[in-house]
C-alpha positions in Angstrom: 161.0 -166.4 85.1 163.3 -164.1 87.1 165.7 -165.7 89.5 165.3 -164.6 93.1 168.3 -163.1 95.0 169.1 -166.2 96.9 169.4 -168.4 93.8 171.5 -165.8 92.1 173.9 -165.6 95.1 174.0 -169.4 95.2 175.1 -169.6 91.5 177.7 -166.9 91.8 179.0 -168.6 95.0 179.2 -171.9 93.3 180.9 -170.5 90.2 183.6 -169.0 92.5 184.0 -172.2 94.3 182.3 -171.3 97.6 180.1 -174.0 99.2 177.0 -171.9 99.8 175.6 -168.4 99.2 175.3 -167.4 102.9 179.0 -166.4 102.8 178.3 -164.1 99.8 175.4 -162.4 101.7 177.6 -161.9 104.8 180.3 -160.4 102.6 177.8 -157.9 101.1 176.6 -156.9 104.6 180.2 -156.4 105.7 180.8 -154.2 102.6 177.9 -152.0 103.4 179.1 -151.8 107.0 182.6 -150.8 105.9 181.3 -148.0 103.7 179.2 -146.7 106.5 182.2 -146.8 108.9 184.4 -145.1 106.2 182.0 -142.1 105.8 181.5 -141.9 109.6 185.3 -141.6 110.1 185.4 -139.0 107.3 182.8 -136.9 109.1 184.6 -137.2 112.4 187.8 -136.1 110.7 186.0 -133.1 109.3 184.6 -132.1 112.7 188.1 -132.6 114.2 189.7 -130.3 111.6 187.1 -127.6 112.4 187.9 -127.9 116.1 191.6 -127.8 115.4 191.2 -124.6 113.4 189.2 -123.0 116.2 191.9 -124.1 118.7 194.6 -122.7 116.4 192.8 -119.3 116.3 192.5 -119.3 120.1 196.2 -120.1 120.4 197.1 -117.2 118.2 194.9 -114.8 120.2 196.4 -116.0 123.5 199.9 -115.6 122.1 199.3 -112.0 121.0 197.9 -111.1 124.5 200.9 -112.6 126.3 203.4 -111.0 123.9 201.9 -107.6 124.3 202.0 -107.9 128.1 205.6 -108.9 128.2 206.5 -106.2 125.6 204.8 -103.5 127.7 207.0 -104.7 130.7 210.2 -104.2 128.6 211.4 -107.7 129.6 213.2 -108.6 126.3 214.7 -111.9 127.5 211.3 -113.2 128.5 209.8 -111.8 125.2 212.4 -113.8 123.2 211.6 -117.0 125.1 207.8 -116.5 124.5 208.3 -115.8 120.8 210.4 -119.0 120.4 207.9 -121.0 122.4 204.8 -119.8 120.5 206.6 -120.2 117.2 207.5 -123.8 118.0 203.8 -124.4 119.0 202.6 -123.0 115.7 200.8 -120.0 117.4 202.9 -117.5 115.5 203.4 -117.1 111.7 206.9 -116.9 110.3 206.6 -113.2 109.5 205.4 -112.4 113.0 208.1 -114.5 114.6 210.8 -112.8 112.5 209.4 -109.3 113.4 209.4 -110.0 117.1 212.9 -111.6 117.1 214.2 -108.6 115.2 212.6 -106.2 117.7 214.0 -108.1 120.7 217.6 -108.2 119.4 217.4 -104.5 118.3 216.3 -103.5 121.8 219.2 -105.6 123.3 221.7 -103.7 121.1 222.3 -106.7 118.7 221.8 -104.8 115.5 223.2 -107.5 113.2 220.8 -110.1 114.5 217.9 -107.6 114.2 218.8 -107.0 110.6 218.9 -110.7 109.8 215.4 -111.4 111.2 213.8 -108.3 109.7 215.3 -109.2 106.3 213.6 -112.6 106.7 210.4 -110.9 107.5 210.4 -108.6 104.4 211.2 -111.6 102.2 207.9 -113.3 103.3 205.1 -113.4 100.7 202.6 -111.6 102.9 199.1 -111.3 101.5 196.6 -111.3 104.4 195.9 -108.3 106.6 197.9 -109.4 109.6 200.9 -110.5 107.6 201.0 -107.3 105.6 200.8 -105.3 108.9 203.9 -107.1 110.2 205.6 -106.8 106.8 205.1 -103.0 107.0 206.5 -102.9 110.6 209.5 -105.0 109.7 210.3 -103.0 106.6 210.0 -99.7 108.5 212.3 -100.8 111.3 214.8 -102.5 108.9 215.1 -99.3 106.7 215.6 -97.2 109.9 218.3 -99.6 111.1 220.2 -99.6 107.7 219.9 -95.8 107.6 221.5 -95.5 111.1 224.2 -97.8 109.9 225.0 -95.6 107.0 224.0 -98.1 104.3 222.0 -95.6 102.2 221.8 -97.8 99.1 220.6 -100.8 101.1 218.1 -98.5 102.9 216.7 -97.3 99.6 216.4 -100.8 98.2 214.4 -102.0 101.2 212.3 -98.8 101.6 211.4 -98.4 97.9 210.5 -102.0 97.6 208.3 -101.9 100.7 206.6 -98.6 99.5 205.8 -100.2 96.2 204.3 -103.3 97.8 202.3 -101.1 100.3 201.0 -99.1 97.3 199.9 -102.3 95.6 197.8 -103.3 98.7 196.6 -99.7 99.4 198.4 -99.6 102.8 199.3 -95.9 102.6 197.0 -95.3 105.6 199.6 -97.0 107.9 202.0 -94.8 109.9 204.8 -97.1 108.7 204.2 -95.9 105.2 204.9 -92.3 106.2 208.0 -93.5 108.2 209.3 -95.2 105.0 208.9 -91.9 103.1 210.9 -90.0 105.7 213.6 -92.7 105.6 213.7 -92.5 101.8 214.0 -88.7 102.0 216.9 -89.0 104.5 218.8 -91.3 102.1 218.2 -89.0 99.2 219.6 -86.1 101.2 222.7 -88.1 102.3 223.3 -89.2 98.7 223.4 -85.6 97.4 219.8 -85.2 96.1 218.4 -82.3 98.3 215.5 -81.5 96.0 214.3 -85.1 95.8 214.7 -85.3 99.6 212.6 -82.1 100.1 209.8 -83.5 97.8 209.8 -86.8 99.6 209.7 -85.1 103.1 206.8 -83.0 101.8 205.0 -86.2 100.8 205.7 -87.8 104.2 204.4 -84.7 106.0 201.2 -84.6 103.9 200.6 -88.3 104.5 201.1 -87.8 108.3 198.5 -85.0 108.2 196.0 -87.2 106.4 196.4 -89.9 109.1 195.9 -87.4 111.9 192.3 -86.9 110.8 191.5 -90.5 111.9 193.5 -90.6 115.1 191.4 -91.6 118.1 194.1 -92.3 120.7 197.0 -90.0 119.9 199.3 -92.8 118.6 199.3 -91.4 115.1 200.0 -87.9 116.4 203.0 -89.3 118.2 204.2 -91.1 115.1 203.9 -87.8 113.2 205.9 -85.9 115.8 208.6 -88.5 115.8 208.7 -88.2 112.0 209.2 -84.4 112.2 211.9 -84.9 114.8 213.8 -87.3 112.5 213.6 -84.8 109.6 215.0 -82.0 111.8 217.8 -84.3 112.9 218.8 -85.3 109.4 218.9 -81.7 108.3 221.0 -80.8 111.4 223.4 -83.6 110.6 223.9 -82.2 107.1 224.2 -78.6 108.5 221.3 -77.4 106.4 220.1 -75.1 109.2 217.5 -73.2 107.2 215.7 -76.4 106.3 216.0 -77.7 109.9 214.4 -74.5 111.1 211.5 -74.9 108.7 210.8 -78.4 110.0 211.0 -77.2 113.7 208.1 -74.9 112.7 206.2 -77.9 111.3 207.0 -79.9 114.4 205.4 -77.0 116.4 202.3 -77.1 114.2 201.7 -80.8 114.7 202.4 -80.6 118.4 199.9 -77.7 118.7 197.2 -79.8 116.9 197.9 -82.7 119.3 197.7 -80.3 122.3 194.1 -79.4 121.2 192.9 -83.0 121.3 190.8 -84.2 124.2 193.1 -87.2 124.8 196.3 -85.1 124.8 198.8 -86.1 127.5 200.0 -83.1 129.5 203.4 -84.6 130.4 204.0 -85.7 126.8 203.2 -82.1 125.5 205.5 -80.7 128.1 208.4 -83.0 127.0 207.9 -82.3 123.3 207.7 -78.5 123.9 211.0 -78.7 125.7 212.6 -80.7 122.8 211.1 -78.3 120.2 212.7 -75.3 121.8 216.0 -77.1 122.3 216.1 -77.8 118.6 215.1 -74.2 117.8 217.9 -72.9 120.0 220.5 -75.2 118.4 219.4 -74.3 114.8 219.2 -70.5 115.5 222.6 -70.6 117.2 224.1 -72.4 114.2 222.5 -69.8 111.9 224.3 -67.0 113.8 221.2 -65.7 115.6 222.4 -66.1 119.2 219.8 -63.7 120.7 216.8 -65.6 119.3 218.5 -68.9 120.2 218.8 -67.8 123.8 215.1 -66.9 123.8 214.2 -70.4 122.5 216.4 -71.9 125.2 214.7 -69.8 127.9 211.3 -71.0 126.5 212.5 -74.6 126.9 213.5 -73.9 130.5 209.8 -73.0 131.3 208.9 -76.7 130.9 209.1 -79.3 133.7 210.9 -81.7 131.4 213.9 -79.3 130.9 214.7 -79.7 134.6 214.8 -83.5 134.6 217.9 -85.6 134.0 216.7 -86.4 130.5 216.0 -82.8 129.8 219.5 -81.8 130.9 221.0 -84.3 128.4 218.9 -82.9 125.6 220.0 -79.3 126.3 223.7 -80.0 125.8 223.8 -79.7 122.0 222.7 -76.1 122.2 224.8 -75.2 125.3 227.9 -76.6 123.6 227.1 -74.8 120.3 226.6 -71.5 122.3 229.8 -72.1 124.3 227.8 -71.8 127.5 230.3 -74.2 129.1 229.4 -73.7 132.8 225.7 -74.5 132.2 226.6 -77.5 130.0 228.9 -78.8 132.7 226.2 -78.2 135.3 223.6 -80.1 133.3 226.0 -83.0 132.9 226.7 -83.3 136.6 224.1 -86.0 137.1 225.1 -88.0 134.0 226.4 -90.9 136.1 223.1 -91.1 137.9 221.2 -91.0 134.6 223.4 -93.8 133.2 222.8 -95.9 136.3 219.1 -95.2 136.3 218.6 -96.6 132.8 221.1 -99.4 133.3 223.5 -98.0 130.6 227.1 -99.2 130.7 230.1 -97.3 129.5 230.2 -98.6 125.9 232.2 -96.9 123.1 229.0 -95.3 121.8 228.0 -93.9 125.3 231.5 -92.6 125.9 231.5 -90.8 122.6 227.9 -89.6 122.9 227.8 -88.4 126.5 231.2 -88.4 128.3 233.3 -86.7 125.6 230.8 -83.7 125.6 231.0 -83.7 129.4 234.8 -83.6 129.2 234.7 -80.7 126.7 232.1 -78.8 128.7 234.3 -79.0 131.9 237.3 -77.9 129.9 235.4 -74.9 128.5 234.2 -74.1 132.0 237.8 -74.4 133.4 236.6 -76.8 136.1 240.0 -78.5 136.5 239.1 -81.1 139.1 236.1 -82.2 137.1 238.2 -82.4 133.9 240.7 -84.7 135.6 237.9 -86.8 137.1 236.0 -87.2 133.8 239.3 -87.8 131.9 240.2 -90.6 134.3 236.7 -92.0 134.0 236.9 -92.1 130.2 240.4 -93.7 130.3 239.3 -96.3 132.9 236.3 -97.2 130.9 237.8 -97.2 127.4 239.8 -100.5 127.6 236.8 -102.4 129.0 234.5 -100.8 126.5 236.7 -101.8 123.6 237.0 -105.3 125.0 233.3 -105.6 125.6 232.5 -104.3 122.0 234.7 -106.9 120.5 233.2 -109.6 122.7 229.6 -108.6 121.9 230.5 -108.4 118.2 232.0 -111.9 118.2 229.0 -113.3 120.2 226.5 -111.7 117.8 228.3 -113.0 114.8 228.4 -116.5 116.4 224.7 -116.3 117.0 224.0 -115.2 113.4 226.1 -118.2 112.2 224.3 -120.5 114.5 220.9 -119.1 113.4 221.8 -119.7 109.7 222.9 -123.3 110.5 219.6 -123.9 112.3 217.6 -122.4 109.4 219.4 -124.7 106.9 218.7 -127.7 109.1 215.0 -126.8 109.4 214.8 -126.5 105.5 216.4 -129.9 105.2 214.0 -131.4 107.8 211.0 -129.9 106.0 212.1 -131.4 102.8 212.7 -134.8 104.4 209.2 -134.6 106.1 207.6 -133.7 102.8 209.2 -136.6 101.1 208.2 -139.0 103.9 204.6 -137.7 103.6 204.5 -138.5 99.9 205.9 -141.9 100.5 203.5 -142.5 103.3 200.6 -141.3 101.1 201.5 -143.7 98.3 202.0 -146.5 100.7 198.6 -145.9 102.3 196.9 -145.9 98.9 198.7 -149.1 98.0 197.6 -150.7 101.3 194.0 -149.6 100.7 193.9 -151.1 97.2 195.3 -154.4 98.5 192.8 -154.4 101.4 189.9 -154.0 99.0 191.2 -156.8 96.8 191.8 -159.2 99.6 188.5 -158.2 101.4 186.4 -159.1 98.3 188.2 -162.4 97.8 188.9 -164.0 101.2 187.0 -163.3 104.4 189.5 -165.0 106.5 192.3 -162.7 105.4 189.9 -159.7 106.1 189.3 -161.2 109.6 193.1 -161.5 110.2 193.6 -157.9 109.1 190.9 -156.9 111.5 192.6 -158.8 114.3 195.9 -157.1 113.4 194.1 -153.7 113.5 192.7 -154.6 116.9 196.2 -155.4 118.0 197.4 -152.0 116.8 194.5 -150.4 118.6 195.5 -152.1 121.8 199.1 -150.8 121.2 197.8 -147.3 120.6 195.8 -147.6 123.8 198.9 -148.6 125.7 200.8 -145.6 124.2 197.9 -143.3 125.1 197.9 -144.6 128.7 201.7 -144.1 128.8 201.3 -140.5 127.6 198.6 -139.9 130.1 200.8 -141.2 132.9 203.6 -138.9 131.7 201.2 -136.0 131.7 200.0 -136.8 135.2 203.7 -137.0 136.3 204.4 -133.6 134.7 201.4 -132.0 136.3 202.5 -133.3 139.7 206.0 -132.0 139.1 204.6 -128.6 138.2 202.4 -128.5 141.3 205.5 -129.5 143.4 207.5 -126.6 141.9 204.7 -124.2 142.5 204.4 -125.5 146.1 208.2 -125.1 146.6 208.0 -121.5 145.2 205.3 -120.7 147.7 207.4 -122.2 150.5 210.4 -120.2 149.2 208.2 -117.0 149.3 207.1 -117.8 152.9 210.8 -118.4 153.9 211.8 -115.2 152.3 209.0 -113.2 154.0 210.1 -114.7 157.3 213.7 -113.4 156.7 212.5 -109.8 156.9 211.1 -108.6 160.2 207.3 -108.6 160.6 207.4 -107.3 164.2 208.7 -103.8 164.7 210.1 -101.9 167.8 207.5 -101.3 170.5 209.1 -98.3 172.1 207.7 -94.8 172.7 210.8 -93.1 171.2 210.7 -94.8 167.8 207.9 -95.4 165.3 208.8 -97.8 162.5 207.0 -99.8 159.9 208.1 -101.6 156.7 206.6 -103.8 153.9 208.1 -105.9 151.0 206.1 -107.1 148.0 208.0 -109.2 145.4 207.1 -108.9 141.7 207.3 -112.6 141.3 207.0 -115.6 143.7 210.3 -114.5 145.3 212.2 -111.3 144.9 215.5 -109.5 145.5 214.4 -106.7 147.8 215.2 -106.7 151.5 214.9 -104.6 154.7 216.1 -105.3 158.2 216.8 -103.6 161.5 218.7 -104.3 164.7 218.0 -102.6 168.1 220.9 -102.8 170.6 220.4 -100.7 173.7 220.2 -97.1 172.3 221.7 -98.1 168.9 219.1 -98.6 166.1 220.5 -100.1 162.9 218.4 -100.3 159.8 218.7 -100.9 156.0 216.8 -101.3 152.7 218.3 -103.0 149.7 217.5 -103.9 146.1 219.3 -106.8 144.4 219.9 -106.7 140.6 217.4 -108.9 138.8 214.3 -110.7 140.2 213.2 -114.3 141.0 215.1 -117.1 142.7 218.7 -116.0 142.0 217.9 -112.5 143.4 216.2 -114.0 146.5 219.3 -116.2 147.3 221.6 -113.1 147.0 219.1 -111.2 149.1 219.4 -113.8 151.9 223.2 -113.6 151.9 223.0 -109.8 152.1 220.5 -109.8 155.0 222.6 -112.2 157.0 225.8 -110.2 156.4 224.0 -106.9 157.5 222.7 -108.4 160.8 226.1 -110.0 161.6 228.1 -106.9 161.0 225.6 -104.6 162.7 225.8 -106.9 165.8 229.5 -106.0 165.9 228.6 -102.2 166.5 230.2 -101.1 163.1 229.4 -97.8 161.5 227.2 -98.0 158.3 230.2 -97.2 156.0 232.3 -99.9 157.6 229.4 -102.4 157.2 229.1 -101.5 153.5 232.8 -101.9 153.0 232.8 -105.3 154.7 229.7 -106.5 152.8 231.2 -105.4 149.5 234.3 -107.4 150.2 232.3 -110.5 151.0 229.8 -110.2 148.1 232.5 -109.6 145.4 234.3 -112.8 146.3 233.5 -115.6 143.8 230.7 -113.5 142.3 230.8 -115.0 138.9 227.2 -114.1 138.0 228.0 -110.4 138.5 225.1 -109.8 140.9 225.0 -106.7 143.0 222.8 -104.8 145.5 222.0 -101.1 146.0 221.5 -100.4 149.7 220.9 -97.6 152.2 222.3 -98.3 155.7 221.7 -96.2 158.8 222.5 -96.1 162.5 220.5 -93.8 164.9 221.6 -93.0 168.4 218.2 -92.9 170.1 219.5 -90.7 172.9 221.1 -87.9 170.9 219.2 -88.3 167.6 222.5 -88.5 165.6 222.2 -90.5 162.4 225.2 -92.1 160.6 224.4 -93.4 157.2 225.9 -94.7 154.0 224.2 -94.9 150.6 225.5 -97.6 148.3 224.1 -96.7 144.9 220.5 -96.7 146.3 217.6 -94.3 145.6 217.9 -91.1 147.8 215.5 -91.4 150.8 212.8 -88.8 151.5 213.4 -86.9 154.7 211.7 -84.3 156.9 208.7 -82.1 156.7 208.0 -80.8 154.1 209.3 -84.0 152.5 212.4 -83.7 150.3 215.0 -86.0 148.8 218.2 -86.3 150.7 221.4 -85.1 149.0 224.2 -87.5 149.8 227.6 -89.0 148.8 227.3 -91.3 145.8 228.8 -94.7 146.4 228.9 -97.8 144.1 226.5 -100.7 144.7 227.7 -103.6 146.8 229.2 -106.6 145.0 230.6 -105.0 141.8 234.2 -104.0 142.6 236.4 -105.4 145.4 238.6 -103.3 147.7 236.3 -100.3 147.7 236.2 -98.0 150.8 232.6 -96.7 151.2 232.0 -93.1 152.4 229.6 -92.5 155.2 227.8 -89.3 156.3 226.2 -87.9 159.4 223.2 -85.9 160.5 223.5 -84.4 164.0 219.8 -84.8 165.0 216.9 -86.4 163.1 214.4 -86.4 166.0 210.9 -85.5 164.9 211.8 -85.9 161.2 210.2 -88.8 159.3 212.5 -90.8 157.0 211.2 -92.9 154.1 213.6 -95.4 152.4 212.3 -97.4 149.4 213.3 -99.3 146.3 212.7 -98.2 142.7 209.6 -100.5 142.6 207.9 -97.4 144.1 208.8 -94.4 141.9 209.3 -96.5 138.7 206.0 -98.5 139.1 204.4 -98.5 135.6 200.8 -98.7 134.5 199.5 -100.3 131.2 200.7 -97.2 129.3 204.2 -97.5 130.7 203.8 -94.3 132.7 205.8 -94.3 135.9 204.6 -93.4 139.4 207.3 -90.7 139.6 209.2 -88.8 142.2 207.0 -85.7 142.0 203.9 -87.8 142.8 205.7 -89.4 145.8 206.6 -86.0 147.3 203.1 -84.6 146.6 201.4 -87.5 148.5 203.8 -87.1 151.5 203.3 -83.3 151.7 199.6 -83.2 151.2 198.5 -85.9 153.7 198.6 -86.0 157.4 199.9 -89.2 159.0 199.5 -90.4 162.5 202.2 -93.0 162.3 204.6 -94.8 159.9 202.2 -97.6 159.1 199.8 -95.1 157.6 202.5 -93.8 155.3 203.4 -97.3 154.0 199.8 -98.4 153.6 198.8 -95.3 151.7 201.7 -95.5 149.3 200.9 -99.2 148.6 197.4 -98.2 147.8 198.5 -95.3 145.6 200.9 -97.6 143.6 198.1 -100.2 143.1 195.8 -97.5 141.8 198.5 -96.2 139.5 199.1 -99.6 138.0 195.4 -100.1 137.4 195.7 -103.8 136.8 199.1 -103.9 135.2 201.5 -106.6 136.4 204.2 -105.3 138.8 207.4 -104.5 136.9 209.7 -104.7 140.0 209.8 -105.7 143.6 208.4 -103.0 146.0 209.9 -102.4 149.4 209.3 -99.4 151.8 210.4 -98.5 155.3 209.3 -95.5 157.2 210.6 -94.4 160.7 210.6 -91.5 163.0 212.6 -91.0 166.2 210.9 -88.8 168.9 
């Protein structure tokens, strides 16, 4: 006869020394329960891993969107902070992190650091589509950087290796591939292999043309145009003018093709036409064909771009070569304004690139006063430029050293973490083995282990509760900061007048819109009997520091205006106060005015600010150029006078108006501003301000404001 299950369990239990078989049955049930729980936990872990992967993909997508937005705003400090933050959170791969950090440092003029990060990027074993894309970008930029540095062998090593790898993955359809070919050709030319260089340039040109057949936005056309420009420049630098002229013709061909596309940008075409003819003029002049060179220069002058500050700078190479000294000196008259407009300091490179040609042009034009002035400017700037160069070089080397130390520490930490994981895994396997052994032998020990696990669960619950409490505290702190910023914004808005003069003989309106919660723009006015003081200012930077500096400037203006000072005297006194203990180097550009309401006489002083728009038809005021307030002590500011401004509208504004950018980085522009004012009829000043605010918003088309915007319009009758 077969034994039934109970009898069998009883015998086994007795053989093992247990008193009855009910214990064995309960152990079997517990074993089944444990297996079910084990597979349940495994299923939950699998679901959790899937969710984590989905969350990781979403993190990467969000990071790309935010990086692109900050990149479009040209805010490189914020871009660096974002890259570091996303990298630490695992939302950026190593190759993407190194590309962006190299890009940031290159834009900030820290070429050594850019080189370090891009070398890390090209050493990455990229194999997926996104990684290969950033590999190509990094290799292209690194090769261009090394070429600019004069390291031709290093450039070839990077460029040829990158080209080989891109050939392996069939990436010759990327514009970076063509850029690498142009870079390789430039090195070959510099190293004395002109025929190899010519062949490589031909290959690059052919590759560009193949890419243009698939261009839907114009970006590839622009890359091809930049490629032609680089080839022209390299032949110019080698004084191979016949080759340079050949490539200007190819430049013309690509530009003509772009001009025929439905998405062609009129302003971009105008700019490149001007540059093309400036190149032609320079090349033809060097080839001894002065008559044709002059024709090419006249063709350039038919463009709008040639009459801008940037266009004046680009015309200099031809004018100097043609010894047209007076025209060269004339085109360089607004160099200081251009430098200030782009925030460029007098570095050694800028002195050599811009101010020495300005000096030579004025010497050739026999403009003695200008020669002396520019010479003094160069001498004054040279010492500080050399000191700043050494300081920047030391700081960059220190950063590179610090970066290398951090990388070594990260490698060590990763090795330690890997070792700890192995130890933890082995320990976990050992514990599981011991658990199964003890579980099958002694129920009590299993029960004790369960109780210990329950204790750990309670401890984990306590830790979770503590983490939740910290999160709640952090959330409250964030809400408090946001509330304080809103209060700061309200306080700042209350510091500028919201009520304007209610008199028949003066019509005035103003508005200020910070780019962030708080900003650095200001406007103010003070009416004392028949004396009407007013000002508009723009503090360097944005955010809380700028708003504090703005508050100090606003208080100083109203205090000094209350003492019946002239605008130039107010500017001189404010400058003396602001430069004292100004360790952060903050400054403010400002336009200050005083109108006698009886006579219409206006005294004014412009301290480095945008020129106001005056009169009908509207035009920019020409005025004395003073330095911004807060930079240099003991300056005497120069004031000017208009005898009668009655009946003439005056618009003062900050560069948040004319330099407002849309998503394509296109600026609102001075020409559009004048066109709006001259083609619309306004009943009062408020209509002017409201229309301009609307036009700026329409121009941005959803893009984040890139600067504070302040406008004041007034008219004395």
